[in-house]
N, C-alpha and C positions, 0 to 999 in steps of 0.2 A: 648469528645464529646457523652460520653455515657447520658451526663446529658440530651441532647436534642434528644435521643432516646426512645422510647416508650418501656415497659417492654418486649412485645411479640417480638419487634424486635430486643432487647438484649439476650431475649432468643436463636431465631431463630440465631443469629449470635456465641452464645456460640456453639450452637447443631454442627453449622456446622464448626466452628472452631475444636471441639472435634471430629468430624467424618472427616474433610479434613487433619487437619495435620498429622494421624495419616497415614494417608492412602497414604498422598504425601510425609511422611518420610519412609513410607516402600515399596513405589513404587520407589524412588530414590533408595533405599538399595537394591531393590531386581536388579534394573536396570544396576546399576552400582557396586555393587559388588558379590551379590549372581548369576545372573545369567553369570555375566562376570565366575566368578569361576565353575559354573557349564557346561559353554560352553569350558573352558579351562579343567576342568575334563575331559568332554566327548572326547574332542579331543585327549585329553591324553590316555585314554582308548582304542579311535581307533588308535593312532598310536601304541599303545604298541602289539595291535591285530593283528595289519598289519606287525609289522616287525617280530612277531614270524610266520605269516603265512610265510613270505616270507623266513624266516631263513631255517625253515622244508621245503620249496620246494629246497632251495639251497641244502639242506642236501641230497635230494630226488636226486637232478641231480647228484651232486658229487659219491654219491653211484653207480648211472648208471654207471658214467666213472669208477668210480674204478673196477666197475663190467667188463666191457670192457677192463678195463689194466692189470685186473688179467688170462684173457686168455694168455696173452704172458706170464707170470712171471708164471702160472701154465706149459708149454713147453708142453703138452698133445697133442696139436694140431699142433704144429710144429713139436714134434717129431715122431709125424704119416706121415706128411705131406713129410718131410726129408724120411725116410725110402721108401714113394710112388716114390718120384722121383728117387730113388736110385737103386728103382724096387724088393726091398727084400719086399714091401707089397702091394699085391694086389689090386684094388681100392673096389673090395668091404668087404675087412676087414679094408682097409681107411674110407669106409662109413659108415660103424659100428661102427667103432673105434669113428669120429669124430661125429657122432650124439648120441651115447651113452654119450660124452661129453657133448656135448650141452644141452640133458635131465636132466642130472644129475647137471650142474651148475643153467641152467634155467628153467627147465620145471614148478618149484614150485614157481617161482619168480614171484607173482602178477601182480609186475609193467611191465612185459613183456610180449605183446602177442606171439609172434613169435623170435626166436633167428635165425640169416640164416650166414651159412660160405661161402664162398666158397674161389677157389686157382685161385691167379692170370691167373694160366698157365692153369687152366680151369673153367673156368669165369661162362660158361654155367650151369654146375653143382653144382646145388644149395644143400647142406645140414641144416635142419634146426631140431628145438624140435619138438617132438610127440604131433600132435594134430593142428600145425601150417601149414597146407599144405594149407589154404583158403586165409590166411595169405600172406604166401609167395609165393604164385601165384597171387596175388594182387603186392605184393613186383616185381616180375619179369617184371611183363609186364606195370609197370608205373614207375617203379624208380632207377631199376638196371643199364640202361646204365647210366644214369646219376651220380650213384653213382662210377659206373666205372671212369667216366671222372674225379671225384672229386678226387680220390685215389693216381694222380702224386703230386697233392697240397696238400692233407692232413698231408702228413709227419707224424709225431706221436702225431699229437692231434686229436681232436673228434669234431665230425660236428654233429649237430641237424638240423633233415631236415622236411620238413611238404608235405604231398602230397594226396591229396583228403580227406581231414581232418586227416588223420593221422600224427602219430608224431614217425621219425624214428632217430635212434645213430648209426652212423657209424663210424669204425675206422679200419685203416689199423694193420695187425698183422705184427710183425718181426720176424725173427731169431736172434741167439746169435752174427750173423754178421752182425745185423741190417740191412738186406735186409729183404724187405717186401716178405711176400709168401701167404699171401689173405689176406680176410677183413672179418672182423664182422659185424654184421648190427641187432639190436636192433629195431623191431615193439613195440612201449612203448604203456602202458595201460593208456590214459590220466586221466582215473577218481581215478586211484589207485599213478598216477606221480603227479600229482599237488591235491592231496585228501588236503593238508593244505590250499591250496588256496580257494576250493571249500568247505571246513569243514568252513572256516571261512566268507563267502559269506551270511549268513542267519545275522551276525552280523554286517558284514560290508558292505554289497551293493550288487552292480554288481562286479565281479571278474573277472580281467582280465591279461592275463600271452602274455609275449612275450619271446620265447626261439628261439637263433638264427634267422633261417628260417620261425618258428613256430608264431604265431599269433592267438590268440581269435579273433569270427568274430566280426568285428567293430574294432579292436584294431590299435592305431596308435600310436608308440612311437616320434615322430616328434613334436618338441615345447611342450613337458611336461616338468614340472618343478618335478624334485624331490621334496618330501616330503608333506606337506599339501599346498593345493589351493585349491580357491571354484572358483565356476563359480555362474550365479545369481540362479542355484537352486542344486546345488550339490555342496559338499565335495568332492574331489578327493586328494587321499594319496599313491602317486607313488614310488618304491624305483626302484634300480636298482642294480646289479652286474657282471662285465664284467670282465672275465678271457680270461687266452688264450686257454681252452678247449668251453667255452659256454658265452655268452651274456644273462643274463636272467635280463627281467622288470615284476614288478609286479604293478597292480595298482585296486584297490578298489575306485567305486565312487559309494559313499548314496545319496539320497534325505536329504535337511536340514529339513525339515518336518520329517524327520524318526530320523535322528540324535538327534535332538534337541526337541523331540518328550515333554522330562521331561520340558523343559524350556516353551512350547506350555502349556502344561498342566499348570503351574503356572500361567502363565500369564491369561488363561483361569479362573482357580479359582480364582487371582485376580478381574478379570472384574465381575464374578460371586458374589463374596463377595461385590464390590462396588457397585453392582446393586440391591444385596440383601439386602444392608445397607439401600438404598434411600426408600424403603416402611417404613423399622424399624422407620429412621428416620424421616418418616411424618408422623406416629403413635407415635410415642414420641411427635414432635412438635405438634399434635393436642389434643394428651392427656394434655400437657403443657396449650394449649390455655383453652380449658374446663374447666381444673381443678385448674388453676392458675390465669394467665391473664383474662378469663373471670371475673371468680368472684371476683376477686380484680378489676375490670373495674366496675363492678355492685357497689362492696362497696364504690369508690370512686364517683360514680354518686348517691348514695345514700347518700352519706356524703355529697354531694355538694345541695342536694336537701332537707336536713335535714337544712343545715344552711342558706340555703331560705324561711324555715320555716313550711315545709311538714313533720312535726312529726309522729310518730306512722308507719313509714315505716317497712316493713318487707320482707325480703330479701329471696329468693325460696333456699337456700345453704344448702345440705344434706352433710352426708358422714361422717366418722370417723377422719377423718384429720385435718391438722390443719388451711386449709382451710374452711372446715365445721362448725370447731370449732369457730372460727371467724363469720362467718356468722350467728353462733345463737346466739353469744355472741351480735353481733350488732343490732340482731332482738330485744334480751331483752332488750337493752340498748336506741332502740329508741322507746319499750312501754314506758319502764320507763320513759324515758324523757316527753313522750307524757302525762303521767298521773300527771309528776310533771307542766309541764305547761299548763295542763288544769286546775289541782286544781289554779296554781295560777291565770288563765284569770276566773277563776268563782268568785275569790275574786274579782278581777278588775272587773267584770262585776256587782256584788252585790254591790261594790260602786258606780256604776255610775246609779244603778237603781233608787234611788231618784233622779236624773238628769232628766233621761230618764220621770220616772212621772212625776217628775215637768213640763215637755216639752210638755207631753200627756194631761196635765191639761190646757196647756197654750193655749187653740184654741180660741184666738183673741175675747177676755171677747167684746170687740167692736161690733163683730159681732153676738155674741150671746144679747147682748141686742137690736140692733137692729132689729134679728130677732124679739123677744118676742116685741118688740114694732111694729112692725108690724101685728103680731097674734094679739096685743092686739088692733089698729086702727080698723083692717079687722074686728074682731069681734063686734066692737062699731056700724061701717058703716051699717052693713048688715049681716044676717045670710049665707053667703055666704058659699057651700059646700070645697073651697077652703082652708078654715081652717084647713079641717080635714088632708088633705094633705101637709098643711104645719106643723101640728103637727108631723103628722110620718113622716115627712124628719127631722125634730127638733132630734124627739127619735133616729132618726139612729145616728145622728152626736153625739150628744151627750153619745150614748152607745159606738160608736167606739172612741170618744176621751177619755173620762173615763176609757174604757178598763174594763169593769165589767166582764171579765172572768178571769181577776186578769196574765195573762200573757203577753207578751210581743210578741209573733206570732200570726196574721191572715193570714187567706186564704185568697185569692186573691179576691172570689166573693164576701166578708165581705167588703174586702178596695173600691172593684166599687162600692157597694151598696151605701156605705158613699158619694163616688164621685158624685155619680145620686143625692144622698139629699143634696152637697154642690153645684150643678148646678143649682136644682132646686130653691133654696135660693138665688144664684145669679142672675138667669132670672129674678127672682120678682124684685131684685134690680134694673139690668140693663137693664129691659126688651128687645126691641130690638135693643138697642147697644151693645149687648152679645151674640154671637155664642158659641154654645157647643157643643162637638160631642165625643164620648166615642165608641172603637173598640178595642174589644178581642174575644179570642177562647175559647168557652166555654170548652174546654177540659184544660184549664189550671187553671180554678177556684179552685182547689181545692189548689194550689202551695200553703206551707206556706210561707210569708217574715216578716220580721219586723214592727209591726203596725205601721201604721198613715205615712208613709212614701211617699204614692200616694196623701195623707191630704196635708201632706208639702208642697210638688212641687206643689201641684194645689196653695196652700194659696201664695207663693211666685212666681208664674205666675200671680196672682193676685194684691198681692200689689206691684211687680216691673215692671209690665208689662201691666196690665190691665186697673188699678185706674189711672196710671199719663196718659194715652194714653185717658180714658175716656170710652173707650170701646174697640171693638176686638171679637177674638176669640181664645178660648180655645180647643186645641186637646187633650184627652188620647187616645194614641194607647199602646195597648198588645201584642206582637207578640214572635215569638219561631223561630230565627236564629240557626239552628243547635241545641247545646246542651245548650242554653242559655235563658233565661226570658229578653226582651227587655221591662221596661218599658220606655216612651217616652212621655213626657209633652211639647205640643209647645202654643206657643202665638205668638199674631200678634200685641202686645201693643209697650209700646215703645223700642225701639232697641238700643241694649247694644251697648256704645261706649268703649274706646281703656282702659277707667278708670274704664269702668266696669269689663272689662274681666282683668284685672291685680287683683282687688278686689276678683272674682273669685279664680282666681288661689292663690292667698293669703289664701284665705278661707278653698279652699279645701286641704290645705297641711298640715296633719295631724301633720306634726312636727314641724310647726309653730306656735306661737300663736291663730291665729284664729280673727275674727269680732264681736262686741257685737251686733250689728245691724243684723246680719246675723246667728244668731244663730240657725235657723230651718235648714240649708242647711249644716252647720258643724254638727249637729246632726246627720243627715242621714248619712253621710260619714262616721260618728264615728262608728257608731252602724252597718256600711256593713262591717267596718274592724272588730270591736269585732266578730259578727256574723260567717264571711265567711274567717278571716284572707286573706285579697289580692286579692280573687277570684274573687270579685265583685266590682262593681266599678260604682261614679257618675260622671258625664260629664255634660257641661255646656258652651253652646256656640249658634254659629250664622245657622239657617238654609238655605238651599239653597234660600229660597223664602225671607231670611231676617229678621224670626222671632227669637227668643228666645227659644230651642231647650235644656229641661231638658232630661239625660239618664241615665237610674238605670240598669244595668245590671248584672244577677245572672246568676251565675251555675243552670243546670237544675239537674247533676249530685247528689248534694248533697242537704242534708236535715238537717236541724238546731234542738237541742232541745234549752229546756227553757233557758240553761248555756251556750248556744251557739256552744257546744262539735259536731261537724263533723258525721250525720249518714249519711252511704253508703243507695243509694236508686238507683231503676230501674227504668228509665222513658220511 
C-alpha cells in the first residue's frame, strides 16, 4: 500500500506510529498494571495504617478497663468501705482515704478527666479526684441516676456510656465475698483516649469511632461492611472488636481524589506529555515537509521539466545537509546539461544555416523577374514618378530576402516594412482584385524574430489562396494577447479542403518527412522549433468566415541570440 502513498503521507504515518504506539503501550501498561499496582499499594497502606490505629485504640480501651479492675484487686477501697460499714472508721477518714487513693491512682492519668467513687449504701455521697469538681457535678446531675440503674445488670463487666458529648466508663466494685459495695466511674478524655484514631485522621481521612453507647457525630454502625468498601466518591475502611466488656468500631472515610492523588497526578502527567508531544510532532512534521518532502517534490518537478526540454533549471535549495547538497548537485547538473545541449544545438543550427540561407535567397525568382519587367515597361512608357516607389519597394524586398545584416533575427518593424513593399507590388499586379491590410501595435516593432517568416506566410497566402482564386483579400495582424506575440495572416482566396488540411497536418509534423512543394511552411516550423524549443507554434486552418488563417504564436518573455540560445528579457 505504501507504493500508492506520497512520501509526505508515509512520513506522517511513521511519525504517528512512532508517537501513538509508545503512548498507547505506555497508557495500556499504566492503566492495566501500574495504576492497579499503585491502587493496591495505596489500599494496603491505608489498611495497615487503619489497623494500627484500631489496635492502639483497642489497647487504650483495654488499659482503661484494666485500670478499673485494678481498683478491685488493690483492695484499698474495699478495706476502707468495710471498716466504714463496721463503724471502726469515721466517714471523714473514709472520705479522705478514698480520695487519696483516687488521686494517687488516677489524677495523673491523662486519659481520665475525673474518677468518681461512691458506695451503694450512700450513693449520694460522691468521692472524686482532685480538680474534678466540675466534671463530678456534671456527672451527678446528668448520668448518676442512670448509672445506678445499670449496676444491678452490670455484674462484673464494664460499660461505656455517653452523655452530653462526654464518654464515661462505669464498673461495679466487689469485695472478697463477691458482693458489690460500690461503683467506679471514669469520665474519659476523648482526645487522649481516641488519640490513635485521631492521629491517623490526617493520613486516612475522616475518623469515626463507636464504643458501646458512644458514637462519633454522624456515625452509624448499621449496614457497614467490615474491611475496605467504597462509595461513589469515598473509600471506607471499617474494623470492629466485640468483647464482653466493650464493642469497639473504628471507621475511616477518605475521598478517592485524595487517596489516589498520585494516580491522578500520573494521569495528568500522561495527558500533559500527550498534549505536549502534539506541537512537537507538528513541528517535526513541518520540518520534514519543509526540509525533505518539499525539496524532493521540487527536485522531482524539476526533473520532469528537464525531461520535457527545459534545461538549465536552478533549484533554490540551500543548507549543509544532504538535501541541500542534492539540490546544488542537481543545479550544477542542469546547467552542465544546458551547456552540452546548447553546444549540440549550435552545431545543428550551423548545419541548417545553409538551408536557411538557401530558403531566404529563393524569394520567388518569377516574382523578381516580373517586378523588373514592370519597372522596365513603366520606364519605357513614360517617366512616371511611380517608378521611384517601385524601385524603393524592390530594394526593401531585396534587402529583406538577401539578409545583408548577416544574421537570422530581424526586428518586427523591418519585417512589416518588407510586407508593405510586398503588398505594394501585389497591388500593381492584381489592381482592384486584391485588397491588403496591415494591423500592428508600434510598441511591438522592436521585438526580434526569425527573419522572413512573415514574408513566407504572405507568399504562401498568395500562392495557395489568392492566385488560384484570381483575387481576394490578405490581412496581416500582429497582436499581443497576454505575454505572447501573435502574427496572423488571413486570406479569402481558395478555401482549404479536407485534403489540404491533411497535407498541412503532415507538413507541420516535424517528426515526419514533410512535403517537397511546401518547403516554406516546413521551414517556418523548423526554425521556430530551433529558436524557441517548442514554446512557439505555427498553425494553419479555417477562420470563422471561411478564410484561411495562418497563425504564429511566440512567447514575449524570451529573446533569442543568433545561435538560438534563450536569453531572459522583461517585457
